[in-house]
Residue, then its C-alpha position, 0 to 999 in steps of 0.5 A: x838646462x845645465x845643472x853644475x851642482x847641488x847644494x844640500x840643504x837641511x828640510x824643514x822638519x814639519x815637511x809633509x810627505x803626501x801618504x796615505x795615513x797609515x804610511x804617515x804614521x809609520x813614517x812619523x815613527x821611522x823618524x823620516x825626515x826628508x821627501x827622499x828618505x820618506x820614499x826609501x822608508x816607503x819602499x823598505x815598508x812595501x817589502x817588508x810587512x809589518x811586524x812592529x805591535x801585535x803582529x810580532x807577539x801573534x805567532x799565527x800572522x808573524x809566519x802568515x808574514x814571513x811566509x809573504x817575504x819567504x816566496x821572494x826569499x827561500x834563505x828567510x827561514x833558518x832551518x826546521x823552524x818553519x815547519x816546527x811553528x807549522x805544527x804548533x799552529x796546527x796543535x792551536x799554540x795552546x802555548x800561545x807561543x811567539x817566534x821566539x819561543x819555537x826558534x829557542x825551542x829547536x836549537x835548545x840542545x845546542x847548549x848541550x853540545x860540547x864539541x863542534x862534532x857533536x854539534x855538527x852531528x845534531x845540527x847539520x847546517x853547521x857542518x862548514x862551521x871552522x874550529x877557532x883553532x883552525x884559522x889564522x888570527x893576527x897576534x894582539x887581536x881580540x880572537x888572540x886574547x880569546x884564544x889566550x883565555x885573556x877575555x873572561x867572558x869566553x872559556x878558552x876550554x871550549x871552542x870559540x865557534x861553539x860559544x858563539x852559536x850557542x850565544x847567537x843560534x841558541x840564546x836568540x842574540x843579535x850581533x848587537x847583542x853579542x858586542x854587548x856582551x863582549x864588552x863592545x868589540x864587534x864580533x861579525x867579523x868573527x863569525x864570518x872568519x869562523x864560517x858560522x852562519x847567521x839569520x836572514x835580516x828580516x827573520x832576525x828583527x822578527x826574532x827580536x820583536x816577538x820576545x815582549x821581554x827581550x830587554x830583559x831576557x837579554x840583561x838575566x841571560x848576560x849576566x847569567x852568562x858572564x857568571x858562569x863564566x867567573x865561576x868556571x874561571x874561580x873553580x879553576x884556579x881553585x884546582x877543580x879538574x872539571x867545571x861543575x855548573x851550579x844548578x840543575x843540570x841537563x842529562x848531556x851536562x851530567x854525562x859531560x862531567x862524569x866523563x870528565x872527572x872519570x878522565x882526571x880520576x884515570x890519569x891521577x887515581x889516587x886524587x880519587x880520595x880526595x874528592x873536593x866538596x864541590x864533587x862530593x856533591x856531584x855525586x850525590x846529586x847525581x845517583x846514576x853518575x854515583x853508581x857509575x863510580x861505586x862499580x869502578x871502585x868495586x872492580x878496580x879492588x877486585x883485581x888480583x894485586x888489590x888485596x896486597x895494597x888493601x892490606x897495606x893501605x888498612x895497616x897504614x890508616x889504622x896506625x895513623x889513628x883510624x882504627x875504625x877505618x874499613x876497606x869497604x869505605x874504598x868503594x865509596x870515595x865521596x864518604x871518605x872525610x876529609x881527615x882521612x883522605x889527608x891520611x891517603x894522600x901520605x900513604x900513596x905518597x910514600x908508597x909509589x909501589x901501590x899507586x903505581x899498581x892501582x893506577x892500573x887497576x883503575x884505568x882496567x876498571x873505568x874501559x870495562x865499566x865504560x865498555x858495560x854502561x852501553x851493553x844490551x843483552x836479548x832477553x831469550x825467555x822461549x826454547x829453540x825447539x818451540x820457536x821452530x814449531x811456531x814458525x812452522x805453525x804459522x807457515x802452515x798458516x798462511x801468517x805472515x812471520x817477517x815482523x814476528x820475533x821472540x828476541x827483539x828485547x834488548x835489556x839494557x842493566x844499566x840504562x833501565x830507562x831504554x828497557x821497553x818490551x812490546x810484544x804485543x804482535x808475537x802474543x797476538x799468535x802464541x796463544x792460538x799456536x798453542x791452543x793448537x798443539x795436542x798436549x798441554x803446551x802451556x804446563x810444559x813451558x811452566x814445567x821448563x821454566x821450573x825444571x831448568x832453574x832447578x838445574x840451574x840451582x845446582x849448577x850455582x852451587x857448584x861454582x868458585x867464591x874466590x875466582x868471582x867478583x863481589x858483584x857477582x857474588x851477590x847476585x849469585x846469591x840473590x838467584x839462589x834466593x829467588x830459585x828457593x823461594x819461587x819455587x819451594x813452599x815452606x822451605x827453610x835452611x833445615x828442610x832443604x831436601x823435605x820442602x815440597x814444590x809450589x804449583x805454578x802455572x807458565x806465566x808465574x814460572x817465566x816471571x821467576x826465570x826473567x829474575x834470575x836471568x836479569x840478575x845474571x845480566x846485571x853484573x854480566x855473567x855472561x857465562x852464566x847466562x848461557x848455561x841458563x839458556x842451555x838449560x831452558x832448552x834441555x828441560x823444553x827437549x826433555x820435557x818434549x819426549x815424555x809428551x803428556x804423561x804425568x810426572x814428578x821431579x825428586x827434589x834432591x836428585x832433579x830426576x824425573x819419574x812417573x806418577 
């Protein structure tokens, strides 16, 4: 029989498909209204496990069902999601997390990235993403409008690719969500142009279903993102050089703001004394960044030639009626009043020579402080001769020294959170070595620290204060006081020559030595650090030559004599 044509017909809505009860329920829920649609729906349901209802809110069942799909589709899980989910389940999922929680935790640090390069370093899966600056687009297109800053919900100062990844991957926005966020504009083709990877469709569907408060969360996040964009625009129009986000900030975000302000102040050094209230509040809320700022200012005002600027500025300010003005205020620009800021603005405008000179000082200060910020020192508390004998003893006794070292501890003067010392391995053998020595090695070490500090104290008295900056001078005075209080009994300014020495054990003397060493490291007095280490090595050699003979140290000449 020849069929010439088929006329489509609207079938009765009550048409029943011969499905089992569970499939029929799914068919009715999905709005299937024809046999062909029913068959297609049934085929799809057989392909995609049921994630509706409780399944998507139970991480174990969600992963079990997704694993079935992953057996046929290797790209179903984004990188590391399955591993993270597995670890959470192995630990009992005490937080009752769902897939969206795992996903957002894995990609949480995306929001703390401020460049594509930084993002790609953290997440290699985005290595092929293109910068919006590197793709072609038509003039007048939506992408063109975004790049020109005409679309208020996108930040023209941040790469669009990074912004879209933050929303799609970091916040869990779907393509439909992105369209809603962009005011109805389709962003899928833009993501394709930028080569931004997208999640597997099945994974994306489950991700959405696994969030019981999806609509509420999405609405809240969209509102927050839009308010942030408007706030950013308002700050920019108000003259803020860097956007300072409201509310709690991550360590990365604080660092980003600080570096942005530093860059602005380097290029406009006089503006540092015209801080907005928002900038002042940022430094008050972030004391670690304020400490960096103060170090920069102290360094800038300690450079040769700065005294001439301070003298001229002080005279100018007092001439303007600020009789209480002190150049010490210049080290804390966030505390300078609005009235003084206005007067200082006039000073810089009237004295171009001062502005140029201070600009050079600030440039040098920022560079040196930035270099120091990441600097660390190897803390060396052990004389070289002691180390040499210790390792010889280890070799003689068949002890593996591959992982033994006296120089493993790194001291970060400006990153105390990284100062973690684990000396348990080396200390497993040092006491045994000391016990194996013929004399009292422990007392020799105590005397070594003692003598080296006494000799170093004399060195500090010979320094020329005019050749040192304010920070170093303060640290040296503290070091002197530490040595005097730590080593002498009943010491007063009038009894320095008559004061008696304290009797200290090795650990007590080492503690004082380490305190003095840290004081020098904090102000990067490298020459004095080296000098102190030399005194340590020389003192040990001197005492080692005397053997076990009893001795005394003259408190004035520091000469050693028998008792």
